[in-house]
Structures are given as structure tokens and as C-alpha cells.
FILUMMI-119984 format. One record per atom (N, C-alpha, C): x, y, z; residue in three letters; chain. Coordinates in nm, 2 decimals. Layout:
BEGIN
+--------+--------+--------+------+-----+
!     xx !     yy !     zz ! type ! mol !
+--------+--------+--------+------+-----+
!      X !      Y !      Z !  ALA !   A !
...
+--------+--------+--------+------+-----+
//
This chain:
BEGIN
+--------+--------+--------+------+-----+
!     xx !     yy !     zz ! type ! mol !
+--------+--------+--------+------+-----+
!   4.20 !  15.75 !  10.23 !  MET !   A !
!   4.12 !  15.74 !  10.12 !  MET !   A !
!   3.96 !  15.68 !  10.20 !  MET !   A !
!   3.85 !  15.69 !  10.10 !  LYS !   A !
!   3.73 !  15.70 !  10.14 !  LYS !   A !
!   3.72 !  15.50 !  10.09 !  LYS !   A !
!   3.59 !  15.48 !  10.17 !  ILE !   A !
!   3.58 !  15.29 !  10.13 !  ILE !   A !
!   3.51 !  15.32 !  10.01 !  ILE !   A !
!   3.45 !  15.44 !   9.97 !  GLU !   A !
!   3.40 !  15.43 !   9.81 !  GLU !   A !
!   3.49 !  15.46 !   9.73 !  GLU !   A !
!   3.60 !  15.53 !   9.74 !  GLU !   A !
!   3.71 !  15.55 !   9.67 !  GLU !   A !
!   3.76 !  15.39 !   9.63 !  GLU !   A !
!   3.81 !  15.34 !   9.75 !  VAL !   A !
!   3.91 !  15.23 !   9.75 !  VAL !   A !
!   3.81 !  15.13 !   9.66 !  VAL !   A !
!   3.69 !  15.12 !   9.71 !  LEU !   A !
!   3.59 !  15.02 !   9.59 !  LEU !   A !
!   3.59 !  15.05 !   9.45 !  LEU !   A !
!   3.59 !  15.19 !   9.42 !  ALA !   A !
!   3.60 !  15.22 !   9.30 !  ALA !   A !
!   3.74 !  15.21 !   9.26 !  ALA !   A !
!   3.87 !  15.22 !   9.30 !  GLU !   A !
!   4.02 !  15.17 !   9.25 !  GLU !   A !
!   4.01 !  15.00 !   9.25 !  GLU !   A !
!   3.93 !  14.94 !   9.28 !  ALA !   A !
!   3.95 !  14.77 !   9.28 !  ALA !   A !
!   3.88 !  14.76 !   9.17 !  ALA !   A !
!   3.73 !  14.84 !   9.13 !  ASP !   A !
!   3.66 !  14.81 !   9.00 !  ASP !   A !
!   3.76 !  14.80 !   8.92 !  ASP !   A !
!   3.84 !  14.95 !   8.92 !  LYS !   A !
!   3.93 !  14.98 !   8.76 !  LYS !   A !
!   4.02 !  14.88 !   8.78 !  LYS !   A !
!   4.09 !  14.80 !   8.85 !  ALA !   A !
!   4.16 !  14.74 !   8.88 !  ALA !   A !
!   4.11 !  14.57 !   8.79 !  ALA !   A !
!   4.00 !  14.56 !   8.88 !  LEU !   A !
!   3.90 !  14.43 !   8.79 !  LEU !   A !
!   3.89 !  14.46 !   8.64 !  LEU !   A !
!   3.87 !  14.56 !   8.61 !  TYR !   A !
!   3.82 !  14.60 !   8.46 !  TYR !   A !
!   3.95 !  14.60 !   8.35 !  TYR !   A !
!   4.06 !  14.61 !   8.46 !  SER !   A !
!   4.20 !  14.61 !   8.35 !  SER !   A !
!   4.26 !  14.51 !   8.39 !  SER !   A !
!   4.18 !  14.37 !   8.44 !  LEU !   A !
!   4.26 !  14.27 !   8.47 !  LEU !   A !
!   4.33 !  14.26 !   8.55 !  LEU !   A !
!   4.36 !  14.35 !   8.66 !  LYS !   A !
!   4.50 !  14.36 !   8.71 !  LYS !   A !
!   4.43 !  14.34 !   8.88 !  LYS !   A !
!   4.43 !  14.16 !   8.87 !  ILE !   A !
!   4.35 !  14.08 !   9.01 !  ILE !   A !
!   4.44 !  14.13 !   9.12 !  ILE !   A !
!   4.58 !  14.11 !   9.11 !  GLU !   A !
!   4.61 !  14.12 !   9.22 !  GLU !   A !
!   4.64 !  14.26 !   9.33 !  GLU !   A !
!   4.61 !  14.39 !   9.21 !  ASP !   A !
!   4.56 !  14.49 !   9.27 !  ASP !   A !
!   4.45 !  14.55 !   9.32 !  ASP !   A !
!   4.35 !  14.41 !   9.25 !  ALA !   A !
!   4.24 !  14.45 !   9.35 !  ALA !   A !
!   4.19 !  14.37 !   9.42 !  ALA !   A !
!   4.29 !  14.29 !   9.44 !  ILE !   A !
!   4.28 !  14.26 !   9.57 !  ILE !   A !
!   4.32 !  14.31 !   9.64 !  ILE !   A !
!   4.44 !  14.39 !   9.68 !  ILE !   A !
!   4.50 !  14.50 !   9.74 !  ILE !   A !
!   4.38 !  14.58 !   9.81 !  ILE !   A !
!   4.30 !  14.62 !   9.68 !  TYR !   A !
!   4.22 !  14.75 !   9.71 !  TYR !   A !
!   4.12 !  14.68 !   9.80 !  TYR !   A !
!   4.05 !  14.55 !   9.80 !  LEU !   A !
!   3.96 !  14.52 !   9.84 !  LEU !   A !
!   3.98 !  14.45 !   9.99 !  LEU !   A !
!   4.11 !  14.42 !   9.99 !  GLU !   A !
!   4.12 !  14.41 !  10.13 !  GLU !   A !
!   4.15 !  14.51 !  10.20 !  GLU !   A !
!   4.24 !  14.65 !  10.14 !  THR !   A !
!   4.23 !  14.79 !  10.23 !  THR !   A !
!   4.10 !  14.80 !  10.26 !  THR !   A !
!   3.94 !  14.76 !  10.17 !  ALA !   A !
!   3.82 !  14.79 !  10.16 !  ALA !   A !
!   3.78 !  14.74 !  10.33 !  ALA !   A !
!   3.82 !  14.61 !  10.35 !  LEU !   A !
!   3.77 !  14.54 !  10.46 !  LEU !   A !
!   3.89 !  14.55 !  10.57 !  LEU !   A !
!   3.98 !  14.62 !  10.53 !  GLU !   A !
!   4.04 !  14.70 !  10.72 !  GLU !   A !
!   3.96 !  14.82 !  10.69 !  GLU !   A !
!   3.92 !  14.91 !  10.60 !  ILE !   A !
!   3.81 !  15.01 !  10.66 !  ILE !   A !
!   3.73 !  14.97 !  10.73 !  ILE !   A !
!   3.63 !  14.86 !  10.66 !  ASN !   A !
!   3.49 !  14.77 !  10.77 !  ASN !   A !
!   3.49 !  14.66 !  10.70 !  ASN !   A !
!   3.52 !  14.60 !  10.82 !  PRO !   A !
!   3.56 !  14.44 !  10.78 !  PRO !   A !
!   3.41 !  14.42 !  10.76 !  PRO !   A !
!   3.25 !  14.44 !  10.74 !  ASN !   A !
!   3.15 !  14.38 !  10.71 !  ASN !   A !
!   3.11 !  14.49 !  10.58 !  ASN !   A !
!   3.20 !  14.49 !  10.46 !  ASN !   A !
!   3.19 !  14.54 !  10.37 !  ASN !   A !
!   3.14 !  14.44 !  10.28 !  ASN !   A !
!   3.03 !  14.41 !  10.24 !  ILE !   A !
!   2.92 !  14.32 !  10.16 !  ILE !   A !
!   3.01 !  14.31 !  10.03 !  ILE !   A !
!   3.00 !  14.45 !   9.98 !  GLU !   A !
!   3.08 !  14.42 !   9.85 !  GLU !   A !
!   3.20 !  14.41 !   9.79 !  GLU !   A !
!   3.30 !  14.42 !   9.93 !  ALA !   A !
!   3.42 !  14.36 !   9.90 !  ALA !   A !
!   3.43 !  14.24 !   9.93 !  ALA !   A !
!   3.32 !  14.14 !  10.02 !  LEU !   A !
!   3.34 !  14.06 !  10.05 !  LEU !   A !
!   3.27 !  13.95 !   9.91 !  LEU !   A !
!   3.18 !  14.00 !   9.85 !  ILE !   A !
!   3.19 !  13.93 !   9.76 !  ILE !   A !
!   3.27 !  13.93 !   9.59 !  ILE !   A !
!   3.36 !  14.07 !   9.62 !  LYS !   A !
!   3.43 !  14.04 !   9.52 !  LYS !   A !
!   3.54 !  13.95 !   9.57 !  LYS !   A !
!   3.59 !  13.98 !   9.66 !  LEU !   A !
!   3.69 !  13.87 !   9.65 !  LEU !   A !
!   3.63 !  13.70 !   9.70 !  LEU !   A !
!   3.55 !  13.65 !   9.69 !  SER !   A !
!   3.45 !  13.53 !   9.65 !  SER !   A !
!   3.47 !  13.50 !   9.55 !  SER !   A !
!   3.44 !  13.60 !   9.47 !  LYS !   A !
!   3.43 !  13.59 !   9.27 !  LYS !   A !
!   3.63 !  13.55 !   9.26 !  LYS !   A !
!   3.69 !  13.64 !   9.31 !  ILE !   A !
!   3.79 !  13.62 !   9.27 !  ILE !   A !
!   3.84 !  13.48 !   9.28 !  ILE !   A !
!   3.83 !  13.44 !   9.43 !  ALA !   A !
!   3.89 !  13.36 !   9.51 !  ALA !   A !
!   3.83 !  13.20 !   9.37 !  ALA !   A !
!   3.72 !  13.21 !   9.35 !  LEU !   A !
!   3.62 !  13.13 !   9.25 !  LEU !   A !
!   3.67 !  13.13 !   9.14 !  LEU !   A !
!   3.75 !  13.22 !   9.10 !  THR !   A !
!   3.81 !  13.21 !   8.97 !  THR !   A !
!   3.95 !  13.16 !   8.95 !  THR !   A !
!   3.98 !  13.13 !   9.10 !  ARG !   A !
!   4.15 !  13.12 !   9.10 !  ARG !   A !
!   4.12 !  12.94 !   9.16 !  ARG !   A !
!   4.03 !  12.92 !   9.17 !  ASP !   A !
!   4.00 !  12.78 !   9.18 !  ASP !   A !
!   4.02 !  12.76 !   9.36 !  ASP !   A !
!   3.98 !  12.90 !   9.43 !  GLU !   A !
!   4.06 !  12.87 !   9.58 !  GLU !   A !
!   3.88 !  12.88 !   9.66 !  GLU !   A !
!   3.82 !  12.74 !   9.65 !  LYS !   A !
!   3.71 !  12.71 !   9.69 !  LYS !   A !
!   3.67 !  12.73 !   9.85 !  LYS !   A !
!   3.79 !  12.67 !   9.93 !  VAL !   A !
!   3.74 !  12.73 !  10.04 !  VAL !   A !
!   3.78 !  12.87 !  10.06 !  VAL !   A !
!   3.85 !  12.97 !  10.04 !  LYS !   A !
!   3.81 !  13.05 !  10.07 !  LYS !   A !
!   3.76 !  13.12 !   9.99 !  LYS !   A !
!   3.67 !  13.13 !   9.88 !  ALA !   A !
!   3.56 !  13.19 !   9.83 !  ALA !   A !
!   3.47 !  13.13 !   9.94 !  ALA !   A !
!   3.40 !  13.04 !   9.98 !  LEU !   A !
!   3.32 !  13.01 !  10.12 !  LEU !   A !
!   3.33 !  13.10 !  10.20 !  LEU !   A !
!   3.45 !  13.13 !  10.26 !  GLU !   A !
!   3.49 !  13.18 !  10.40 !  GLU !   A !
!   3.42 !  13.33 !  10.39 !  GLU !   A !
!   3.42 !  13.36 !  10.24 !  TYR !   A !
!   3.38 !  13.55 !  10.22 !  TYR !   A !
!   3.24 !  13.49 !  10.21 !  TYR !   A !
!   3.21 !  13.41 !  10.14 !  ILE !   A !
!   3.07 !  13.39 !  10.15 !  ILE !   A !
!   3.02 !  13.36 !  10.23 !  ILE !   A !
!   3.01 !  13.28 !  10.34 !  GLU !   A !
!   3.00 !  13.27 !  10.47 !  GLU !   A !
!   2.96 !  13.39 !  10.58 !  GLU !   A !
!   3.09 !  13.47 !  10.56 !  LYS !   A !
!   3.12 !  13.60 !  10.60 !  LYS !   A !
!   3.01 !  13.64 !  10.57 !  LYS !   A !
!   2.94 !  13.69 !  10.45 !  THR !   A !
!   2.86 !  13.76 !  10.39 !  THR !   A !
!   2.71 !  13.72 !  10.41 !  THR !   A !
!   2.73 !  13.60 !  10.47 !  GLU !   A !
!   2.56 !  13.58 !  10.45 !  GLU !   A !
!   2.52 !  13.59 !  10.63 !  GLU !   A !
!   2.65 !  13.60 !  10.72 !  ASN !   A !
!   2.65 !  13.62 !  10.82 !  ASN !   A !
!   2.59 !  13.77 !  10.85 !  ASN !   A !
!   2.66 !  13.86 !  10.75 !  LEU !   A !
!   2.56 !  13.99 !  10.75 !  LEU !   A !
!   2.48 !  14.04 !  10.67 !  LEU !   A !
!   2.46 !  13.96 !  10.61 !  ASP !   A !
!   2.35 !  13.99 !  10.52 !  ASP !   A !
!   2.27 !  13.85 !  10.44 !  ASP !   A !
!   2.20 !  13.77 !  10.53 !  SER !   A !
!   2.13 !  13.66 !  10.43 !  SER !   A !
!   2.04 !  13.66 !  10.35 !  SER !   A !
!   1.96 !  13.78 !  10.36 !  GLU !   A !
!   1.88 !  13.82 !  10.26 !  GLU !   A !
!   1.90 !  13.84 !  10.10 !  GLU !   A !
!   2.04 !  13.85 !  10.09 !  SER !   A !
!   2.11 !  13.93 !   9.98 !  SER !   A !
!   2.13 !  13.85 !   9.85 !  SER !   A !
!   2.02 !  13.88 !   9.76 !  MET !   A !
!   2.01 !  13.78 !   9.61 !  MET !   A !
!   2.13 !  13.79 !   9.56 !  MET !   A !
!   2.22 !  13.87 !   9.56 !  GLU !   A !
!   2.34 !  13.83 !   9.50 !  GLU !   A !
!   2.41 !  13.71 !   9.57 !  GLU !   A !
!   2.42 !  13.73 !   9.71 !  LEU !   A !
!   2.45 !  13.60 !   9.83 !  LEU !   A !
!   2.39 !  13.46 !   9.73 !  LEU !   A !
!   2.28 !  13.48 !   9.72 !  LEU !   A !
!   2.20 !  13.38 !   9.71 !  LEU !   A !
!   2.25 !  13.29 !   9.56 !  LEU !   A !
!   2.27 !  13.39 !   9.50 !  PHE !   A !
!   2.34 !  13.30 !   9.35 !  PHE !   A !
!   2.50 !  13.26 !   9.40 !  PHE !   A !
!   2.55 !  13.35 !   9.41 !  GLU !   A !
!   2.70 !  13.29 !   9.45 !  GLU !   A !
!   2.69 !  13.20 !   9.56 !  GLU !   A !
!   2.59 !  13.13 !   9.61 !  ARG !   A !
!   2.60 !  13.02 !   9.71 !  ARG !   A !
!   2.55 !  12.89 !   9.61 !  ARG !   A !
!   2.45 !  12.92 !   9.49 !  ALA !   A !
!   2.47 !  12.82 !   9.42 !  ALA !   A !
!   2.57 !  12.81 !   9.33 !  ALA !   A !
+--------+--------+--------+------+-----+
//
């Protein structure tokens, strides 16, 4: 499966509130490309909704190291 397909499946799972499935797809996306900013940001948002602040911060920091100019990242950091 291509990363675009995996991310699309993650979006479908998120839309259907199948969070565990979404996490599996997003982690699969990171196996394909460990530097995928979209997957990292979505995983950070999921972690925040689960009150997993340390985990969310880890994802955000990794994203920040990859793309410190991302406006979405600046929003997440706030």
C-alpha cells in the first residue's frame, strides 16, 4: 500500500471515530516514511484528545525538527 492510501484509510477511520484503527494506519504510514509530517501531526492530535501530553509533545517535537516553519505545527505548539 502506498503512503497516500494508508493516510486516506487513517482519515476514513478518524471520520468514523475508529481511533484505534486510525492509529494503526498512521503508525503504518510512519513505518513507510518515519518523517511523514501529516501522520505525526494527526498522531499528536489523537494523543492530546486522550490526555497523553508527553506522547503528543514527542510527535510535535519530531515534526518541529522536520519542518520548523509549519503553521499547523505552530498552532499545535500553542
